[in-house]
LODOLUM-845465 format. One record per residue (C-alpha): x, y, z; residue number from 1. Coordinates in Angstrom, 2 decimals. Example, Ala and Ser with C-alpha at 12.3 -4.5 7.8 and 13.67 -1.06 7.14 Angstrom:
BEGIN
<lodo><x>12.30</x><y>-4.50</y><z>7.80</z><n>1</n></lodo>
<lodo><x>13.67</x><y>-1.06</y><z>7.14</z><n>2</n></lodo>
//
This chain:
BEGIN
<lodo><x>4.73</x><y>-90.13</y><z>84.28</z><n>1</n></lodo>
<lodo><x>3.62</x><y>-91.76</y><z>87.46</z><n>2</n></lodo>
<lodo><x>5.78</x><y>-91.73</y><z>90.57</z><n>3</n></lodo>
<lodo><x>5.85</x><y>-94.64</y><z>92.93</z><n>4</n></lodo>
<lodo><x>5.06</x><y>-94.04</y><z>96.60</z><n>5</n></lodo>
<lodo><x>8.74</x><y>-93.62</y><z>97.36</z><n>6</n></lodo>
<lodo><x>9.01</x><y>-90.86</y><z>94.73</z><n>7</n></lodo>
<lodo><x>11.09</x><y>-92.86</y><z>92.25</z><n>8</n></lodo>
<lodo><x>10.36</x><y>-93.16</y><z>88.54</z><n>9</n></lodo>
<lodo><x>9.25</x><y>-96.64</y><z>87.55</z><n>10</n></lodo>
<lodo><x>11.12</x><y>-98.68</y><z>84.96</z><n>11</n></lodo>
<lodo><x>8.13</x><y>-98.54</y><z>82.63</z><n>12</n></lodo>
<lodo><x>8.11</x><y>-94.72</y><z>82.76</z><n>13</n></lodo>
<lodo><x>11.86</x><y>-94.58</y><z>82.13</z><n>14</n></lodo>
<lodo><x>11.51</x><y>-96.94</y><z>79.20</z><n>15</n></lodo>
<lodo><x>8.67</x><y>-94.82</y><z>77.78</z><n>16</n></lodo>
<lodo><x>10.75</x><y>-91.64</y><z>78.07</z><n>17</n></lodo>
<lodo><x>13.68</x><y>-93.33</y><z>76.36</z><n>18</n></lodo>
<lodo><x>11.47</x><y>-94.52</y><z>73.51</z><n>19</n></lodo>
<lodo><x>9.99</x><y>-91.04</y><z>73.11</z><n>20</n></lodo>
<lodo><x>13.48</x><y>-89.54</y><z>73.06</z><n>21</n></lodo>
<lodo><x>14.59</x><y>-91.96</y><z>70.33</z><n>22</n></lodo>
<lodo><x>11.52</x><y>-91.11</y><z>68.23</z><n>23</n></lodo>
<lodo><x>12.21</x><y>-87.38</y><z>68.54</z><n>24</n></lodo>
<lodo><x>15.87</x><y>-87.91</y><z>67.59</z><n>25</n></lodo>
<lodo><x>15.02</x><y>-90.00</y><z>64.51</z><n>26</n></lodo>
<lodo><x>12.41</x><y>-87.44</y><z>63.42</z><n>27</n></lodo>
<lodo><x>14.93</x><y>-84.62</y><z>63.94</z><n>28</n></lodo>
<lodo><x>17.40</x><y>-86.38</y><z>61.63</z><n>29</n></lodo>
<lodo><x>15.02</x><y>-87.64</y><z>58.90</z><n>30</n></lodo>
<lodo><x>12.33</x><y>-84.96</y><z>58.49</z><n>31</n></lodo>
<lodo><x>14.74</x><y>-82.36</y><z>56.99</z><n>32</n></lodo>
<lodo><x>15.86</x><y>-84.92</y><z>54.39</z><n>33</n></lodo>
<lodo><x>12.25</x><y>-85.57</y><z>53.35</z><n>34</n></lodo>
<lodo><x>11.55</x><y>-81.82</y><z>53.15</z><n>35</n></lodo>
<lodo><x>14.63</x><y>-81.25</y><z>50.98</z><n>36</n></lodo>
<lodo><x>13.62</x><y>-84.15</y><z>48.75</z><n>37</n></lodo>
<lodo><x>10.16</x><y>-82.65</y><z>48.29</z><n>38</n></lodo>
<lodo><x>11.74</x><y>-79.33</y><z>47.37</z><n>39</n></lodo>
<lodo><x>13.93</x><y>-81.05</y><z>44.77</z><n>40</n></lodo>
<lodo><x>10.92</x><y>-82.86</y><z>43.29</z><n>41</n></lodo>
<lodo><x>8.96</x><y>-79.60</y><z>43.15</z><n>42</n></lodo>
<lodo><x>11.89</x><y>-77.89</y><z>41.44</z><n>43</n></lodo>
<lodo><x>12.11</x><y>-80.59</y><z>38.77</z><n>44</n></lodo>
<lodo><x>8.35</x><y>-80.59</y><z>38.17</z><n>45</n></lodo>
<lodo><x>8.39</x><y>-76.80</y><z>37.72</z><n>46</n></lodo>
<lodo><x>11.53</x><y>-76.62</y><z>35.59</z><n>47</n></lodo>
<lodo><x>10.80</x><y>-79.39</y><z>33.10</z><n>48</n></lodo>
<lodo><x>8.46</x><y>-77.26</y><z>30.94</z><n>49</n></lodo>
<lodo><x>11.04</x><y>-74.45</y><z>30.87</z><n>50</n></lodo>
<lodo><x>13.84</x><y>-76.81</y><z>29.88</z><n>51</n></lodo>
<lodo><x>11.65</x><y>-78.10</y><z>27.07</z><n>52</n></lodo>
<lodo><x>10.81</x><y>-74.64</y><z>25.72</z><n>53</n></lodo>
<lodo><x>14.44</x><y>-73.49</y><z>26.05</z><n>54</n></lodo>
<lodo><x>15.68</x><y>-76.64</y><z>24.28</z><n>55</n></lodo>
<lodo><x>18.17</x><y>-77.21</y><z>27.10</z><n>56</n></lodo>
<lodo><x>20.74</x><y>-79.93</y><z>26.56</z><n>57</n></lodo>
<lodo><x>20.94</x><y>-83.02</y><z>28.73</z><n>58</n></lodo>
<lodo><x>24.25</x><y>-81.81</y><z>30.18</z><n>59</n></lodo>
<lodo><x>22.80</x><y>-78.44</y><z>31.22</z><n>60</n></lodo>
<lodo><x>19.80</x><y>-80.15</y><z>32.83</z><n>61</n></lodo>
<lodo><x>22.06</x><y>-82.57</y><z>34.73</z><n>62</n></lodo>
<lodo><x>24.29</x><y>-79.78</y><z>36.03</z><n>63</n></lodo>
<lodo><x>21.29</x><y>-77.70</y><z>37.09</z><n>64</n></lodo>
<lodo><x>19.69</x><y>-80.60</y><z>38.98</z><n>65</n></lodo>
<lodo><x>22.96</x><y>-81.56</y><z>40.69</z><n>66</n></lodo>
<lodo><x>23.55</x><y>-77.94</y><z>41.72</z><n>67</n></lodo>
<lodo><x>20.03</x><y>-77.69</y><z>43.19</z><n>68</n></lodo>
<lodo><x>20.47</x><y>-81.00</y><z>45.03</z><n>69</n></lodo>
<lodo><x>23.77</x><y>-79.79</y><z>46.51</z><n>70</n></lodo>
<lodo><x>22.10</x><y>-76.56</y><z>47.63</z><n>71</n></lodo>
<lodo><x>19.52</x><y>-78.69</y><z>49.44</z><n>72</n></lodo>
<lodo><x>22.18</x><y>-80.94</y><z>50.98</z><n>73</n></lodo>
<lodo><x>21.17</x><y>-84.05</y><z>49.04</z><n>74</n></lodo>
<lodo><x>23.78</x><y>-86.50</y><z>47.82</z><n>75</n></lodo>
<lodo><x>22.87</x><y>-86.80</y><z>44.14</z><n>76</n></lodo>
<lodo><x>25.29</x><y>-87.98</y><z>41.46</z><n>77</n></lodo>
<lodo><x>25.02</x><y>-87.88</y><z>37.69</z><n>78</n></lodo>
<lodo><x>24.63</x><y>-91.69</y><z>37.70</z><n>79</n></lodo>
<lodo><x>21.48</x><y>-91.34</y><z>39.82</z><n>80</n></lodo>
<lodo><x>19.52</x><y>-89.66</y><z>37.07</z><n>81</n></lodo>
<lodo><x>18.31</x><y>-90.34</y><z>33.54</z><n>82</n></lodo>
<lodo><x>17.81</x><y>-87.26</y><z>31.42</z><n>83</n></lodo>
<lodo><x>16.41</x><y>-87.33</y><z>27.91</z><n>84</n></lodo>
<lodo><x>16.19</x><y>-84.04</y><z>26.04</z><n>85</n></lodo>
<lodo><x>14.99</x><y>-84.00</y><z>22.45</z><n>86</n></lodo>
<lodo><x>13.22</x><y>-81.42</y><z>20.33</z><n>87</n></lodo>
<lodo><x>9.83</x><y>-82.87</y><z>21.31</z><n>88</n></lodo>
<lodo><x>10.31</x><y>-83.96</y><z>24.91</z><n>89</n></lodo>
<lodo><x>12.26</x><y>-83.51</y><z>28.14</z><n>90</n></lodo>
<lodo><x>12.22</x><y>-86.40</y><z>30.57</z><n>91</n></lodo>
<lodo><x>13.95</x><y>-86.56</y><z>33.96</z><n>92</n></lodo>
<lodo><x>14.07</x><y>-89.60</y><z>36.25</z><n>93</n></lodo>
<lodo><x>15.85</x><y>-89.63</y><z>39.61</z><n>94</n></lodo>
<lodo><x>16.64</x><y>-92.68</y><z>41.73</z><n>95</n></lodo>
<lodo><x>18.95</x><y>-92.01</y><z>44.66</z><n>96</n></lodo>
<lodo><x>19.71</x><y>-92.79</y><z>48.30</z><n>97</n></lodo>
<lodo><x>20.47</x><y>-90.43</y><z>51.16</z><n>98</n></lodo>
<lodo><x>22.35</x><y>-91.87</y><z>54.15</z><n>99</n></lodo>
<lodo><x>21.16</x><y>-90.60</y><z>57.54</z><n>100</n></lodo>
<lodo><x>23.53</x><y>-91.18</y><z>60.46</z><n>101</n></lodo>
<lodo><x>21.58</x><y>-92.22</y><z>63.56</z><n>102</n></lodo>
<lodo><x>24.75</x><y>-92.77</y><z>65.66</z><n>103</n></lodo>
<lodo><x>24.19</x><y>-96.53</y><z>66.04</z><n>104</n></lodo>
<lodo><x>22.77</x><y>-97.19</y><z>62.57</z><n>105</n></lodo>
<lodo><x>22.99</x><y>-95.55</y><z>59.15</z><n>106</n></lodo>
<lodo><x>19.54</x><y>-95.34</y><z>57.62</z><n>107</n></lodo>
<lodo><x>19.44</x><y>-95.33</y><z>53.80</z><n>108</n></lodo>
<lodo><x>16.45</x><y>-93.32</y><z>52.58</z><n>109</n></lodo>
<lodo><x>15.51</x><y>-94.15</y><z>48.98</z><n>110</n></lodo>
<lodo><x>13.85</x><y>-91.60</y><z>46.70</z><n>111</n></lodo>
<lodo><x>12.56</x><y>-91.81</y><z>43.13</z><n>112</n></lodo>
<lodo><x>11.07</x><y>-89.01</y><z>41.05</z><n>113</n></lodo>
<lodo><x>10.17</x><y>-88.46</y><z>37.43</z><n>114</n></lodo>
<lodo><x>8.96</x><y>-85.60</y><z>35.31</z><n>115</n></lodo>
<lodo><x>8.22</x><y>-85.36</y><z>31.62</z><n>116</n></lodo>
<lodo><x>7.10</x><y>-82.59</y><z>29.32</z><n>117</n></lodo>
<lodo><x>6.21</x><y>-83.03</y><z>25.66</z><n>118</n></lodo>
<lodo><x>5.91</x><y>-80.37</y><z>22.99</z><n>119</n></lodo>
<lodo><x>2.41</x><y>-79.69</y><z>21.75</z><n>120</n></lodo>
//
């Protein structure tokens, strides 16, 4: 930040500081959502083989995923997922939005994930 000869901050420096502050604020609000989404995806990828070997029902899988999403603070509904559980395969597909309040704008982050495990 460069001071003018009178010791005042220039408009350009003030504008740069404001822009930097907005970037930090947006990152502070969105990065945790992305981290939680990655944790949910990792959970689904790791659990799909276990659900297949345990012959878990679609309803049990749905409830488990929704509970994990709520623990992570993600707004996931039963309508946001497709679960197929048969004797030979378990398939999970998620497609959901997470609203992020940025005070002057609500950002809708869109996430999609899928995992599938087939019996040998």
